[in-house]
Each structure stands twice: as structure tokens, then as C-alpha cells.
mmCIF file of the N, C-alpha and C atoms, coordinates in Angstrom:
data_MODEL
# 
_entry.id   MODEL 
# 
loop_
_atom_site.group_PDB 
_atom_site.id 
_atom_site.type_symbol 
_atom_site.label_atom_id 
_atom_site.label_alt_id 
_atom_site.label_comp_id 
_atom_site.label_asym_id 
_atom_site.label_entity_id 
_atom_site.label_seq_id 
_atom_site.pdbx_PDB_ins_code 
_atom_site.Cartn_x 
_atom_site.Cartn_y 
_atom_site.Cartn_z 
_atom_site.occupancy 
_atom_site.B_iso_or_equiv 
_atom_site.pdbx_formal_charge 
_atom_site.auth_seq_id 
_atom_site.auth_comp_id 
_atom_site.auth_asym_id 
_atom_site.auth_atom_id 
_atom_site.pdbx_PDB_model_num 
ATOM 1   N N  . UNK A 1 1  ? 7.633   4.113   -14.409 1.00 0.00 ? 1  UNK A N  1 
ATOM 2   C CA . UNK A 1 1  ? 7.605   3.625   -13.166 1.00 0.00 ? 1  UNK A CA 1 
ATOM 3   C C  . UNK A 1 1  ? 8.309   4.463   -12.144 1.00 0.00 ? 1  UNK A C  1 
ATOM 4   N N  . UNK A 1 2  ? 9.357   5.190   -12.645 1.00 0.00 ? 2  UNK A N  1 
ATOM 5   C CA . UNK A 1 2  ? 9.860   6.262   -11.982 1.00 0.00 ? 2  UNK A CA 1 
ATOM 6   C C  . UNK A 1 2  ? 9.033   7.449   -11.450 1.00 0.00 ? 2  UNK A C  1 
ATOM 7   N N  . UNK A 1 3  ? 8.274   7.825   -12.179 1.00 0.00 ? 3  UNK A N  1 
ATOM 8   C CA . UNK A 1 3  ? 7.234   8.729   -11.988 1.00 0.00 ? 3  UNK A CA 1 
ATOM 9   C C  . UNK A 1 3  ? 6.169   8.446   -10.794 1.00 0.00 ? 3  UNK A C  1 
ATOM 10  N N  . UNK A 1 4  ? 5.601   6.999   -10.618 1.00 0.00 ? 4  UNK A N  1 
ATOM 11  C CA . UNK A 1 4  ? 5.031   6.438   -9.998  1.00 0.00 ? 4  UNK A CA 1 
ATOM 12  C C  . UNK A 1 4  ? 5.638   6.493   -8.356  1.00 0.00 ? 4  UNK A C  1 
ATOM 13  N N  . UNK A 1 5  ? 6.942   6.052   -8.525  1.00 0.00 ? 5  UNK A N  1 
ATOM 14  C CA . UNK A 1 5  ? 7.738   5.931   -7.218  1.00 0.00 ? 5  UNK A CA 1 
ATOM 15  C C  . UNK A 1 5  ? 8.102   7.569   -6.808  1.00 0.00 ? 5  UNK A C  1 
ATOM 16  N N  . UNK A 1 6  ? 8.101   8.019   -7.375  1.00 0.00 ? 6  UNK A N  1 
ATOM 17  C CA . UNK A 1 6  ? 8.175   9.746   -7.026  1.00 0.00 ? 6  UNK A CA 1 
ATOM 18  C C  . UNK A 1 6  ? 7.148   10.172  -6.528  1.00 0.00 ? 6  UNK A C  1 
ATOM 19  N N  . UNK A 1 7  ? 5.788   9.997   -7.148  1.00 0.00 ? 7  UNK A N  1 
ATOM 20  C CA . UNK A 1 7  ? 4.432   9.996   -6.303  1.00 0.00 ? 7  UNK A CA 1 
ATOM 21  C C  . UNK A 1 7  ? 4.231   9.215   -4.944  1.00 0.00 ? 7  UNK A C  1 
ATOM 22  N N  . UNK A 1 8  ? 5.176   8.129   -5.174  1.00 0.00 ? 8  UNK A N  1 
ATOM 23  C CA . UNK A 1 8  ? 5.042   7.445   -3.572  1.00 0.00 ? 8  UNK A CA 1 
ATOM 24  C C  . UNK A 1 8  ? 5.736   8.072   -2.456  1.00 0.00 ? 8  UNK A C  1 
ATOM 25  N N  . UNK A 1 9  ? 6.778   8.711   -2.668  1.00 0.00 ? 9  UNK A N  1 
ATOM 26  C CA . UNK A 1 9  ? 7.676   9.158   -1.854  1.00 0.00 ? 9  UNK A CA 1 
ATOM 27  C C  . UNK A 1 9  ? 7.161   10.423  -1.310  1.00 0.00 ? 9  UNK A C  1 
ATOM 28  N N  . UNK A 1 10 ? 6.216   11.247  -2.267  1.00 0.00 ? 10 UNK A N  1 
ATOM 29  C CA . UNK A 1 10 ? 5.660   12.583  -1.860  1.00 0.00 ? 10 UNK A CA 1 
ATOM 30  C C  . UNK A 1 10 ? 4.315   12.286  -1.375  1.00 0.00 ? 10 UNK A C  1 
ATOM 31  N N  . UNK A 1 11 ? 4.059   10.967  -1.026  1.00 0.00 ? 11 UNK A N  1 
ATOM 32  C CA . UNK A 1 11 ? 2.459   10.860  -0.708  1.00 0.00 ? 11 UNK A CA 1 
ATOM 33  C C  . UNK A 1 11 ? 2.276   11.210  0.684   1.00 0.00 ? 11 UNK A C  1 
ATOM 34  N N  . UNK A 1 12 ? 1.282   11.469  1.136   1.00 0.00 ? 12 UNK A N  1 
ATOM 35  C CA . UNK A 1 12 ? 0.959   11.998  2.552   1.00 0.00 ? 12 UNK A CA 1 
ATOM 36  C C  . UNK A 1 12 ? 0.708   10.637  3.431   1.00 0.00 ? 12 UNK A C  1 
ATOM 37  N N  . UNK A 1 13 ? 0.294   9.526   2.808   1.00 0.00 ? 13 UNK A N  1 
ATOM 38  C CA . UNK A 1 13 ? 0.008   8.361   3.785   1.00 0.00 ? 13 UNK A CA 1 
ATOM 39  C C  . UNK A 1 13 ? 1.041   7.400   3.763   1.00 0.00 ? 13 UNK A C  1 
ATOM 40  N N  . UNK A 1 14 ? 2.451   8.127   2.924   1.00 0.00 ? 14 UNK A N  1 
ATOM 41  C CA . UNK A 1 14 ? 3.528   6.793   2.919   1.00 0.00 ? 14 UNK A CA 1 
ATOM 42  C C  . UNK A 1 14 ? 3.914   6.464   4.443   1.00 0.00 ? 14 UNK A C  1 
ATOM 43  N N  . UNK A 1 15 ? 4.174   6.884   5.507   1.00 0.00 ? 15 UNK A N  1 
ATOM 44  C CA . UNK A 1 15 ? 4.344   6.605   6.698   1.00 0.00 ? 15 UNK A CA 1 
ATOM 45  C C  . UNK A 1 15 ? 3.344   5.235   7.176   1.00 0.00 ? 15 UNK A C  1 
ATOM 46  N N  . UNK A 1 16 ? 2.076   5.421   6.968   1.00 0.00 ? 16 UNK A N  1 
ATOM 47  C CA . UNK A 1 16 ? 1.014   4.347   7.072   1.00 0.00 ? 16 UNK A CA 1 
ATOM 48  C C  . UNK A 1 16 ? 0.928   3.322   6.212   1.00 0.00 ? 16 UNK A C  1 
ATOM 49  N N  . UNK A 1 17 ? 1.756   3.603   5.008   1.00 0.00 ? 17 UNK A N  1 
ATOM 50  C CA . UNK A 1 17 ? 1.620   2.425   3.995   1.00 0.00 ? 17 UNK A CA 1 
ATOM 51  C C  . UNK A 1 17 ? 3.041   1.601   4.731   1.00 0.00 ? 17 UNK A C  1 
ATOM 52  N N  . UNK A 1 18 ? 3.920   2.275   5.051   1.00 0.00 ? 18 UNK A N  1 
ATOM 53  C CA . UNK A 1 18 ? 5.300   1.732   5.606   1.00 0.00 ? 18 UNK A CA 1 
ATOM 54  C C  . UNK A 1 18 ? 4.788   0.582   6.803   1.00 0.00 ? 18 UNK A C  1 
ATOM 55  N N  . UNK A 1 19 ? 4.031   1.377   7.809   1.00 0.00 ? 19 UNK A N  1 
ATOM 56  C CA . UNK A 1 19 ? 3.511   0.841   8.771   1.00 0.00 ? 19 UNK A CA 1 
ATOM 57  C C  . UNK A 1 19 ? 2.870   -0.510  8.596   1.00 0.00 ? 19 UNK A C  1 
ATOM 58  N N  . UNK A 1 20 ? 1.827   -0.602  7.626   1.00 0.00 ? 20 UNK A N  1 
ATOM 59  C CA . UNK A 1 20 ? 1.091   -1.439  7.270   1.00 0.00 ? 20 UNK A CA 1 
ATOM 60  C C  . UNK A 1 20 ? 1.989   -2.749  6.515   1.00 0.00 ? 20 UNK A C  1 
ATOM 61  N N  . UNK A 1 21 ? 2.837   -2.036  5.900   1.00 0.00 ? 21 UNK A N  1 
ATOM 62  C CA . UNK A 1 21 ? 3.784   -3.437  4.927   1.00 0.00 ? 21 UNK A CA 1 
ATOM 63  C C  . UNK A 1 21 ? 4.731   -3.895  6.369   1.00 0.00 ? 21 UNK A C  1 
ATOM 64  N N  . UNK A 1 22 ? 4.948   -3.442  7.192   1.00 0.00 ? 22 UNK A N  1 
ATOM 65  C CA . UNK A 1 22 ? 6.016   -3.981  8.056   1.00 0.00 ? 22 UNK A CA 1 
ATOM 66  C C  . UNK A 1 22 ? 5.298   -5.058  9.191   1.00 0.00 ? 22 UNK A C  1 
ATOM 67  N N  . UNK A 1 23 ? 3.970   -4.614  8.893   1.00 0.00 ? 23 UNK A N  1 
ATOM 68  C CA . UNK A 1 23 ? 3.097   -5.491  9.925   1.00 0.00 ? 23 UNK A CA 1 
ATOM 69  C C  . UNK A 1 23 ? 2.657   -6.598  9.208   1.00 0.00 ? 23 UNK A C  1 
ATOM 70  N N  . UNK A 1 24 ? 2.633   -6.612  7.754   1.00 0.00 ? 24 UNK A N  1 
ATOM 71  C CA . UNK A 1 24 ? 2.334   -7.970  6.974   1.00 0.00 ? 24 UNK A CA 1 
ATOM 72  C C  . UNK A 1 24 ? 3.366   -8.412  6.152   1.00 0.00 ? 24 UNK A C  1 
ATOM 73  N N  . UNK A 1 25 ? 4.704   -7.898  6.164   1.00 0.00 ? 25 UNK A N  1 
ATOM 74  C CA . UNK A 1 25 ? 6.210   -8.450  5.601   1.00 0.00 ? 25 UNK A CA 1 
ATOM 75  C C  . UNK A 1 25 ? 6.165   -8.242  4.273   1.00 0.00 ? 25 UNK A C  1 
ATOM 76  N N  . UNK A 1 26 ? 5.862   -7.324  3.915   1.00 0.00 ? 26 UNK A N  1 
ATOM 77  C CA . UNK A 1 26 ? 6.403   -6.629  2.517   1.00 0.00 ? 26 UNK A CA 1 
ATOM 78  C C  . UNK A 1 26 ? 6.512   -5.359  2.368   1.00 0.00 ? 26 UNK A C  1 
ATOM 79  N N  . UNK A 1 27 ? 6.754   -4.773  1.493   1.00 0.00 ? 27 UNK A N  1 
ATOM 80  C CA . UNK A 1 27 ? 7.417   -3.447  1.224   1.00 0.00 ? 27 UNK A CA 1 
ATOM 81  C C  . UNK A 1 27 ? 5.864   -2.278  1.478   1.00 0.00 ? 27 UNK A C  1 
ATOM 82  N N  . UNK A 1 28 ? 6.652   -1.160  1.651   1.00 0.00 ? 28 UNK A N  1 
ATOM 83  C CA . UNK A 1 28 ? 5.610   0.126   1.590   1.00 0.00 ? 28 UNK A CA 1 
ATOM 84  C C  . UNK A 1 28 ? 5.373   0.511   0.212   1.00 0.00 ? 28 UNK A C  1 
ATOM 85  N N  . UNK A 1 29 ? 6.352   -0.026  -0.803  1.00 0.00 ? 29 UNK A N  1 
ATOM 86  C CA . UNK A 1 29 ? 5.750   0.497   -2.067  1.00 0.00 ? 29 UNK A CA 1 
ATOM 87  C C  . UNK A 1 29 ? 4.868   -0.532  -2.601  1.00 0.00 ? 29 UNK A C  1 
ATOM 88  N N  . UNK A 1 30 ? 4.560   -1.779  -2.007  1.00 0.00 ? 30 UNK A N  1 
ATOM 89  C CA . UNK A 1 30 ? 3.835   -2.584  -2.448  1.00 0.00 ? 30 UNK A CA 1 
ATOM 90  C C  . UNK A 1 30 ? 2.292   -2.204  -2.161  1.00 0.00 ? 30 UNK A C  1 
ATOM 91  N N  . UNK A 1 31 ? 2.346   -1.799  -0.790  1.00 0.00 ? 31 UNK A N  1 
ATOM 92  C CA . UNK A 1 31 ? 1.096   -1.332  -0.116  1.00 0.00 ? 31 UNK A CA 1 
ATOM 93  C C  . UNK A 1 31 ? 0.482   -0.529  -0.758  1.00 0.00 ? 31 UNK A C  1 
ATOM 94  N N  . UNK A 1 32 ? 1.562   0.854   -1.382  1.00 0.00 ? 32 UNK A N  1 
ATOM 95  C CA . UNK A 1 32 ? 1.129   2.099   -2.028  1.00 0.00 ? 32 UNK A CA 1 
ATOM 96  C C  . UNK A 1 32 ? 0.217   1.518   -3.444  1.00 0.00 ? 32 UNK A C  1 
ATOM 97  N N  . UNK A 1 33 ? 0.886   0.288   -4.123  1.00 0.00 ? 33 UNK A N  1 
ATOM 98  C CA . UNK A 1 33 ? 0.434   0.106   -5.427  1.00 0.00 ? 33 UNK A CA 1 
ATOM 99  C C  . UNK A 1 33 ? -1.016  -0.563  -5.226  1.00 0.00 ? 33 UNK A C  1 
ATOM 100 N N  . UNK A 1 34 ? -0.823  -1.184  -3.981  1.00 0.00 ? 34 UNK A N  1 
ATOM 101 C CA . UNK A 1 34 ? -2.308  -2.072  -3.956  1.00 0.00 ? 34 UNK A CA 1 
ATOM 102 C C  . UNK A 1 34 ? -3.484  -0.840  -3.771  1.00 0.00 ? 34 UNK A C  1 
ATOM 103 N N  . UNK A 1 35 ? -3.044  0.341   -2.779  1.00 0.00 ? 35 UNK A N  1 
ATOM 104 C CA . UNK A 1 35 ? -3.780  1.258   -2.325  1.00 0.00 ? 35 UNK A CA 1 
ATOM 105 C C  . UNK A 1 35 ? -4.063  2.168   -3.825  1.00 0.00 ? 35 UNK A C  1 
ATOM 106 N N  . UNK A 1 36 ? -3.408  2.053   -4.899  1.00 0.00 ? 36 UNK A N  1 
ATOM 107 C CA . UNK A 1 36 ? -3.293  2.797   -6.194  1.00 0.00 ? 36 UNK A CA 1 
ATOM 108 C C  . UNK A 1 36 ? -4.326  1.972   -6.954  1.00 0.00 ? 36 UNK A C  1 
ATOM 109 N N  . UNK A 1 37 ? -4.864  0.371   -7.090  1.00 0.00 ? 37 UNK A N  1 
ATOM 110 C CA . UNK A 1 37 ? -5.726  0.057   -7.574  1.00 0.00 ? 37 UNK A CA 1 
ATOM 111 C C  . UNK A 1 37 ? -4.822  -1.253  -8.130  1.00 0.00 ? 37 UNK A C  1 
ATOM 112 N N  . UNK A 1 38 ? -3.799  -1.721  -7.913  1.00 0.00 ? 38 UNK A N  1 
ATOM 113 C CA . UNK A 1 38 ? -2.902  -2.589  -8.273  1.00 0.00 ? 38 UNK A CA 1 
ATOM 114 C C  . UNK A 1 38 ? -3.539  -3.847  -8.009  1.00 0.00 ? 38 UNK A C  1 
ATOM 115 N N  . UNK A 1 39 ? -3.618  -5.219  -8.412  1.00 0.00 ? 39 UNK A N  1 
ATOM 116 C CA . UNK A 1 39 ? -4.098  -6.559  -7.808  1.00 0.00 ? 39 UNK A CA 1 
ATOM 117 C C  . UNK A 1 39 ? -3.289  -7.071  -6.680  1.00 0.00 ? 39 UNK A C  1 
ATOM 118 N N  . UNK A 1 40 ? -3.539  -7.785  -5.690  1.00 0.00 ? 40 UNK A N  1 
ATOM 119 C CA . UNK A 1 40 ? -2.954  -8.566  -4.902  1.00 0.00 ? 40 UNK A CA 1 
ATOM 120 C C  . UNK A 1 40 ? -2.329  -9.672  -4.988  1.00 0.00 ? 40 UNK A C  1 
ATOM 121 N N  . UNK A 1 41 ? -1.089  -10.135 -5.198  1.00 0.00 ? 41 UNK A N  1 
ATOM 122 C CA . UNK A 1 41 ? -0.947  -11.613 -5.580  1.00 0.00 ? 41 UNK A CA 1 
ATOM 123 C C  . UNK A 1 41 ? -1.013  -12.576 -4.518  1.00 0.00 ? 41 UNK A C  1 
ATOM 124 N N  . UNK A 1 42 ? -0.891  -12.244 -3.104  1.00 0.00 ? 42 UNK A N  1 
ATOM 125 C CA . UNK A 1 42 ? -0.704  -13.053 -2.136  1.00 0.00 ? 42 UNK A CA 1 
ATOM 126 C C  . UNK A 1 42 ? -1.914  -12.877 -1.073  1.00 0.00 ? 42 UNK A C  1 
ATOM 127 N N  . UNK A 1 43 ? -1.841  -13.483 -0.435  1.00 0.00 ? 43 UNK A N  1 
ATOM 128 C CA . UNK A 1 43 ? -2.843  -13.641 0.726   1.00 0.00 ? 43 UNK A CA 1 
ATOM 129 C C  . UNK A 1 43 ? -2.452  -12.480 1.617   1.00 0.00 ? 43 UNK A C  1 
ATOM 130 N N  . UNK A 1 44 ? -1.531  -12.308 1.943   1.00 0.00 ? 44 UNK A N  1 
ATOM 131 C CA . UNK A 1 44 ? -0.584  -11.106 2.777   1.00 0.00 ? 44 UNK A CA 1 
ATOM 132 C C  . UNK A 1 44 ? -1.230  -9.432  2.266   1.00 0.00 ? 44 UNK A C  1 
ATOM 133 N N  . UNK A 1 45 ? -0.852  -9.761  0.907   1.00 0.00 ? 45 UNK A N  1 
ATOM 134 C CA . UNK A 1 45 ? -1.419  -8.390  0.146   1.00 0.00 ? 45 UNK A CA 1 
ATOM 135 C C  . UNK A 1 45 ? -2.797  -8.475  0.223   1.00 0.00 ? 45 UNK A C  1 
ATOM 136 N N  . UNK A 1 46 ? -3.896  -9.221  -0.168  1.00 0.00 ? 46 UNK A N  1 
ATOM 137 C CA . UNK A 1 46 ? -5.119  -9.242  0.595   1.00 0.00 ? 46 UNK A CA 1 
ATOM 138 C C  . UNK A 1 46 ? -5.470  -8.866  1.599   1.00 0.00 ? 46 UNK A C  1 
ATOM 139 N N  . UNK A 1 47 ? -4.578  -9.135  2.674   1.00 0.00 ? 47 UNK A N  1 
ATOM 140 C CA . UNK A 1 47 ? -4.796  -8.481  3.918   1.00 0.00 ? 47 UNK A CA 1 
ATOM 141 C C  . UNK A 1 47 ? -4.570  -6.931  3.989   1.00 0.00 ? 47 UNK A C  1 
ATOM 142 N N  . UNK A 1 48 ? -3.592  -6.532  3.719   1.00 0.00 ? 48 UNK A N  1 
ATOM 143 C CA . UNK A 1 48 ? -3.036  -5.295  3.376   1.00 0.00 ? 48 UNK A CA 1 
ATOM 144 C C  . UNK A 1 48 ? -4.308  -4.326  2.566   1.00 0.00 ? 48 UNK A C  1 
ATOM 145 N N  . UNK A 1 49 ? -4.577  -4.825  1.621   1.00 0.00 ? 49 UNK A N  1 
ATOM 146 C CA . UNK A 1 49 ? -5.839  -4.355  0.759   1.00 0.00 ? 49 UNK A CA 1 
ATOM 147 C C  . UNK A 1 49 ? -7.521  -4.227  1.789   1.00 0.00 ? 49 UNK A C  1 
ATOM 148 N N  . UNK A 1 50 ? -7.304  -5.221  2.640   1.00 0.00 ? 50 UNK A N  1 
ATOM 149 C CA . UNK A 1 50 ? -8.850  -5.173  3.557   1.00 0.00 ? 50 UNK A CA 1 
ATOM 150 C C  . UNK A 1 50 ? -8.457  -3.986  4.600   1.00 0.00 ? 50 UNK A C  1 
ATOM 151 N N  . UNK A 1 51 ? -7.325  -3.879  5.036   1.00 0.00 ? 51 UNK A N  1 
ATOM 152 C CA . UNK A 1 51 ? -6.721  -2.995  5.980   1.00 0.00 ? 51 UNK A CA 1 
ATOM 153 C C  . UNK A 1 51 ? -6.877  -1.565  5.388   1.00 0.00 ? 51 UNK A C  1 
ATOM 154 N N  . UNK A 1 52 ? -6.674  -1.664  4.310   1.00 0.00 ? 52 UNK A N  1 
ATOM 155 C CA . UNK A 1 52 ? -6.696  0.187   3.390   1.00 0.00 ? 52 UNK A CA 1 
ATOM 156 C C  . UNK A 1 52 ? -8.191  0.197   3.591   1.00 0.00 ? 52 UNK A C  1 
ATOM 157 N N  . UNK A 1 53 ? -9.157  -0.725  3.315   1.00 0.00 ? 53 UNK A N  1 
ATOM 158 C CA . UNK A 1 53 ? -10.349 -0.388  3.038   1.00 0.00 ? 53 UNK A CA 1 
ATOM 159 C C  . UNK A 1 53 ? -11.095 -0.379  4.411   1.00 0.00 ? 53 UNK A C  1 
ATOM 160 N N  . UNK A 1 54 ? -10.771 -0.882  5.299   1.00 0.00 ? 54 UNK A N  1 
ATOM 161 C CA . UNK A 1 54 ? -11.329 -0.314  6.657   1.00 0.00 ? 54 UNK A CA 1 
ATOM 162 C C  . UNK A 1 54 ? -10.974 0.962   7.079   1.00 0.00 ? 54 UNK A C  1 
ATOM 163 N N  . UNK A 1 55 ? -9.594  1.228   6.718   1.00 0.00 ? 55 UNK A N  1 
ATOM 164 C CA . UNK A 1 55 ? -9.210  2.809   7.213   1.00 0.00 ? 55 UNK A CA 1 
ATOM 165 C C  . UNK A 1 55 ? -9.944  3.556   6.323   1.00 0.00 ? 55 UNK A C  1 
ATOM 166 N N  . UNK A 1 56 ? -10.519 3.262   5.188   1.00 0.00 ? 56 UNK A N  1 
ATOM 167 C CA . UNK A 1 56 ? -11.110 4.281   4.451   1.00 0.00 ? 56 UNK A CA 1 
ATOM 168 C C  . UNK A 1 56 ? -9.989  5.025   3.304   1.00 0.00 ? 56 UNK A C  1 
ATOM 169 N N  . UNK A 1 57 ? -9.029  4.392   3.260   1.00 0.00 ? 57 UNK A N  1 
ATOM 170 C CA . UNK A 1 57 ? -7.735  4.856   2.249   1.00 0.00 ? 57 UNK A CA 1 
ATOM 171 C C  . UNK A 1 57 ? -8.350  4.548   0.802   1.00 0.00 ? 57 UNK A C  1 
ATOM 172 N N  . UNK A 1 58 ? -8.993  3.526   0.450   1.00 0.00 ? 58 UNK A N  1 
ATOM 173 C CA . UNK A 1 58 ? -9.663  3.052   -0.485  1.00 0.00 ? 58 UNK A CA 1 
ATOM 174 C C  . UNK A 1 58 ? -11.094 2.847   -0.478  1.00 0.00 ? 58 UNK A C  1 
ATOM 175 N N  . UNK A 1 59 ? -11.909 2.870   -1.480  1.00 0.00 ? 59 UNK A N  1 
ATOM 176 C CA . UNK A 1 59 ? -13.393 2.592   -1.317  1.00 0.00 ? 59 UNK A CA 1 
ATOM 177 C C  . UNK A 1 59 ? -13.801 1.285   -1.944  1.00 0.00 ? 59 UNK A C  1 
# 
């Protein structure tokens, strides 16, 4: 997990993840994990997934 968090700190979309997470009331780390392929547990996280898909960050 430490290695994954280090990648989060250095990613170029980090500010976008933080803005998106603030909009939906979660953390930027969780938005990053959803973008990397982890499952969404709540409806808010599913909305983050849809937003990431619309922006073209994930396909």
C-alpha cells in the first residue's frame, strides 16, 4: 500500500482526483484507487467512476 500511495502522490491527475473527491465527499486517494481499477463500494464512488469515464481518464 505504501508504494501505491507514493504513486498517488506523484501522479499528474492528483489535483483532479482531489477536486472530484471533494465534490462527492470522499478522499482523493479513494478517487485515485477507483481510477486504477478498484471497485466502488457506494453510490458516490460510482458517480466518481462515471465522472472519470466521462473525462476520459479511464476507458
